[in-house]
C-alpha distance (Angstrom), angle and dihedral (degrees) to the residues before:
residue distance angle dihedral
M1 . . .
H2 3.83 . .
E3 3.79 87.7 .
D4 3.83 94.4 40.8
L5 3.83 98.4 44.8
S6 3.80 129.2 73.4
I7 3.78 126.9 -174.2
L8 3.82 109.6 -138.1
I9 3.80 108.4 -154.3
S10 3.80 123.1 -165.2
T11 3.79 114.2 -160.4
M12 3.80 142.4 149.1
Y13 3.80 136.7 -133.8
Q14 3.80 95.1 -5.6
T15 3.80 118.1 159.6
D16 3.82 99.8 164.5
I17 3.81 122.8 62.7
N18 3.82 91.3 -152.3
F19 3.82 91.5 95.1
V20 3.81 86.8 74.9
Y21 3.80 91.7 62.3
K22 3.81 89.6 55.8
M23 3.80 89.8 53.6
F24 3.81 93.1 53.1
P25 3.83 106.7 31.9
N26 3.82 92.7 156.3
H27 3.79 97.8 47.4
D28 3.78 141.2 78.0
I29 3.81 101.0 -116.3
S30 3.80 91.6 -154.1
R31 3.82 89.3 65.1
L32 3.80 96.0 53.7
N33 3.80 125.4 87.3
L34 3.80 105.4 -132.6
V35 3.79 128.4 -176.3
I36 3.81 111.2 -172.8
I37 3.79 124.3 -169.1
N38 3.79 107.2 -165.3
Q39 3.81 110.7 -169.7
T40 3.78 102.6 -156.9
S41 3.79 149.2 121.2
S42 3.79 127.7 -79.7
H43 3.82 92.7 -100.3
Q44 3.83 96.1 49.8
L45 3.78 104.3 61.5
L46 3.78 128.8 162.7
K47 3.80 120.8 -139.8
S48 3.79 138.2 175.2
E49 3.78 134.5 -175.9
L50 3.80 92.7 -152.3
K51 3.81 112.1 107.7
N52 3.80 93.0 -147.8
I53 3.82 91.8 61.2
Q54 3.79 115.8 80.9
I55 3.79 113.1 -166.8
Q56 3.78 130.2 -171.3
N57 3.78 117.3 -174.5
S58 3.78 103.8 -153.4
Y59 3.79 127.9 -165.2
E60 3.79 95.2 -160.7
F61 3.78 121.7 83.4
G62 3.79 137.9 -141.6
L63 3.79 129.8 92.6
S64 3.80 94.9 -120.5
K65 3.81 90.2 52.0
S66 3.79 87.7 52.8
R67 3.83 92.7 49.9
N68 3.80 92.2 47.8
K69 3.80 93.2 49.4
A70 3.81 91.5 48.7
I71 3.81 91.7 51.0
E72 3.79 89.7 48.0
L73 3.81 91.4 53.5
C74 3.81 95.0 42.7
K75 3.80 113.3 112.5
T76 3.81 100.4 -176.9
K77 3.80 129.5 86.5
Y78 3.80 94.7 -117.5
A79 3.78 133.6 35.9
L80 3.79 139.0 -173.5
L81 3.81 118.7 -148.6
A82 3.79 112.7 -132.8
D83 3.78 144.3 179.8
D84 3.79 122.8 -149.6
D85 3.82 94.9 -112.7
L86 3.80 98.6 62.2
V87 3.81 125.3 104.2
Y88 3.80 112.4 -150.8
Q89 3.77 124.3 -141.2
K90 3.76 121.3 -116.8
D91 3.81 95.3 -109.3
F92 3.81 99.6 37.3
I93 3.82 93.3 118.0
K94 3.81 91.8 52.8
T95 3.81 88.9 47.8
V96 3.81 91.9 53.8
Q97 3.79 92.1 43.7
A98 3.82 92.7 51.2
A99 3.81 91.4 48.8
F100 3.80 94.3 54.1
Q101 3.80 89.7 45.7
S102 3.80 89.0 53.7
Y103 3.81 92.3 45.8
P104 3.82 106.5 30.7
E105 3.81 89.8 164.0
A106 3.83 91.4 60.6
T107 3.77 122.9 116.4
L108 3.81 92.5 177.7
I109 3.80 131.0 26.1
S110 3.79 122.1 179.8
F111 3.79 126.0 -160.2
K112 3.79 140.2 -169.3
L113 3.79 127.7 -87.5
L114 3.78 129.2 -156.6
K115 3.80 122.0 -131.4
S116 3.81 91.5 -165.6
A117 3.77 136.6 -8.5
D118 3.82 91.6 -79.4
Q119 3.81 103.4 23.9
F120 3.79 132.2 71.5
Y121 3.80 121.3 -130.7
K122 3.82 90.2 -118.3
K123 3.78 140.0 -17.8
Y124 3.80 109.2 -65.8
P125 3.82 133.0 -172.8
H126 3.80 113.7 -93.4
E127 3.80 93.7 -129.6
N128 3.78 141.0 33.7
I129 3.81 113.1 -79.8
E130 3.79 138.8 -179.5
L131 3.79 110.4 -117.7
Q132 3.79 118.9 -124.9
L133 3.78 135.7 -159.5
R134 3.81 90.6 -107.9
G135 3.77 138.2 18.6
N136 3.81 100.7 29.4
P137 3.83 113.9 162.4
I138 3.83 91.6 -133.2
I139 3.79 138.1 47.8
L140 3.79 108.3 -136.2
S141 3.78 124.6 -123.7
S142 3.78 114.7 -151.6
C143 3.80 94.9 -125.1
E144 3.82 89.0 59.7
I145 3.81 90.2 59.7
T146 3.78 131.7 99.8
I147 3.80 121.7 178.3
N148 3.76 143.3 -166.3
V149 3.80 95.7 -119.2
E150 3.79 94.4 -162.8
K151 3.81 92.0 57.1
V152 3.80 93.0 43.6
K153 3.79 92.0 52.7
Q154 3.80 94.1 43.6
A155 3.81 90.5 52.8
D156 3.83 92.5 42.2
V157 3.80 92.9 -126.5
Q158 3.80 114.7 166.0
F159 3.77 141.4 163.2
C160 3.78 112.5 -91.0
E161 3.79 104.9 -114.9
H162 3.80 92.7 -150.6
F163 3.83 87.7 69.9
G164 3.81 130.6 59.0
L165 3.80 134.8 49.3
G166 3.78 110.9 -29.7
A167 3.83 93.7 23.6
T168 3.81 135.6 97.8
F169 3.81 90.2 -92.9
T170 3.80 106.3 40.7
S171 3.82 100.7 -151.8
C172 3.82 144.1 8.2
E173 3.80 95.2 75.8
E174 3.81 86.6 131.3
T175 3.80 91.2 59.4
L176 3.79 91.0 57.4
F177 3.81 93.5 41.4
L178 3.81 88.2 56.6
R179 3.81 90.2 45.7
S180 3.81 91.8 52.4
L181 3.77 91.2 48.7
L182 3.81 95.4 48.6
K183 3.82 92.5 44.3
R184 3.81 86.4 61.0
K185 3.82 90.2 55.3
L186 3.81 93.3 -108.2
N187 3.80 122.2 142.8
A188 3.79 129.9 -113.7
F189 3.80 131.6 -176.8
F190 3.78 142.0 -176.6
V191 3.82 113.6 -138.1
N192 3.79 118.0 -159.4
Q193 3.82 96.1 -129.5
T194 3.80 132.2 107.6
I195 3.81 123.0 -123.8
A196 3.82 107.7 168.8
L197 3.79 151.3 2.9
H198 3.82 117.4 -109.7
E199 3.79 114.0 177.4
D200 3.82 95.7 178.3
D201 3.82 115.9 95.0
G202 3.81 90.1 -140.2
T203 3.80 126.2 -153.5
G204 3.78 96.0 -52.8
G205 3.79 102.5 53.6
D206 3.83 95.3 114.5
P207 3.83 110.9 57.0
I208 3.81 91.4 -152.1
G209 3.82 98.8 30.1
D210 3.80 112.7 142.0
E211 3.80 97.7 -112.8
F212 3.79 95.1 37.8
I213 3.81 97.2 51.5
H214 3.81 89.5 43.3
A215 3.81 92.1 53.7
M216 3.79 96.7 37.8
S217 3.79 92.8 51.4
A218 3.80 90.0 48.7
S219 3.80 91.3 50.8
Q220 3.79 91.2 50.3
F221 3.81 89.4 56.6
F222 3.81 87.5 68.7
I223 3.81 90.8 51.8
Y224 3.81 102.9 39.1
G225 3.80 102.4 18.3
Y226 3.80 110.2 -150.8
G227 3.79 86.7 -12.6
S228 3.80 83.1 80.2
F229 3.83 86.7 86.4
I230 3.80 87.7 64.6
W231 3.81 90.1 44.5
L232 3.82 89.9 53.4
I233 3.80 93.3 52.4
Y234 3.81 91.3 46.3
Y235 3.82 92.4 47.7
L236 3.80 94.5 47.9
Y237 3.80 92.7 45.0
H238 3.82 92.5 55.5
T239 3.81 92.8 40.0
R240 3.79 89.8 52.1
K241 3.80 91.4 53.3
K242 3.80 93.2 46.4
Y243 3.81 99.5 45.0
S244 3.85 102.2 26.8
V245 3.79 93.2 -118.0
S246 3.81 114.8 -165.6
N247 3.81 122.8 -122.8
Q248 3.79 90.5 -109.0
E249 3.81 92.6 51.0
F250 3.80 90.4 46.3
K251 3.80 93.0 52.6
K252 3.79 92.0 46.7
A253 3.81 92.4 49.7
F254 3.80 90.8 47.5
K255 3.81 91.3 52.7
N256 3.82 91.4 48.1
G257 3.79 90.1 48.9
L258 3.79 92.2 50.2
K259 3.78 89.3 49.4
G260 3.81 90.9 52.8
I261 3.81 92.7 49.6
Y262 3.81 91.8 47.1
E263 3.82 93.3 49.0
A264 3.80 91.3 46.8
S265 3.80 90.6 51.8
Q266 3.81 90.7 49.7
H267 3.81 91.8 53.7
K268 3.80 96.1 35.8
K269 3.82 97.4 123.4
I270 3.79 94.9 47.5
I271 3.80 95.3 45.9
A272 3.82 94.1 42.7
K273 3.81 89.9 63.5
Q274 3.80 89.1 71.1
L275 3.79 96.3 45.5
């Protein structure tokens, strides 16, 4: 799988390739296929002499744009989406390889991340599951995702560039990527194995955070349509019970969710072109 797997790294303002060695402390970097999209300025360029590292210094910004460009440049059958602050486990390649052997029909397989040595990044299912268009027990993070690049390109699946860091809706691009994939009758799975350590909470750490609930509600509009209003009430009701959310916090989250749904509906035609 070394030859069939690329790691697609999204980063910003990097000028020193040494950050890659921190990501893969147990690996020979020269044996990994790396595609790095460095969103930066003209005077902060990233370079490498290693032939197995493909770098594009990009002057446009947005995480989904970075993911799409990396997938476009990828030349291998499989790819793992990565951020520059992950630390990969020694056997992560074997883990990915075994998963695609177990699910050869898969276009997407997601895995677990650790937040610390003894704590997972989020609550994960306790067994392997097939992911569905609705009702999944987890919300995907992009750096948990591996893909069959050939199938993704053939089906013209891409990350919606209106979602993700640097976009109008600052997260939940993974939700719509999964939606686009499943709408095209492709298969996606969660595999109960760990591939990396990610200490950062990311953009979705607070389940009713302003930006998260705004983006999540907007993304649900493209799954449920105007039924996303019902989804929002259901989501906030269960979140309130689980996290003891105050009345003030509930009202604020509801308003942010309504705003996300409204803005998504106003830009429906433009956003739908990328779904």
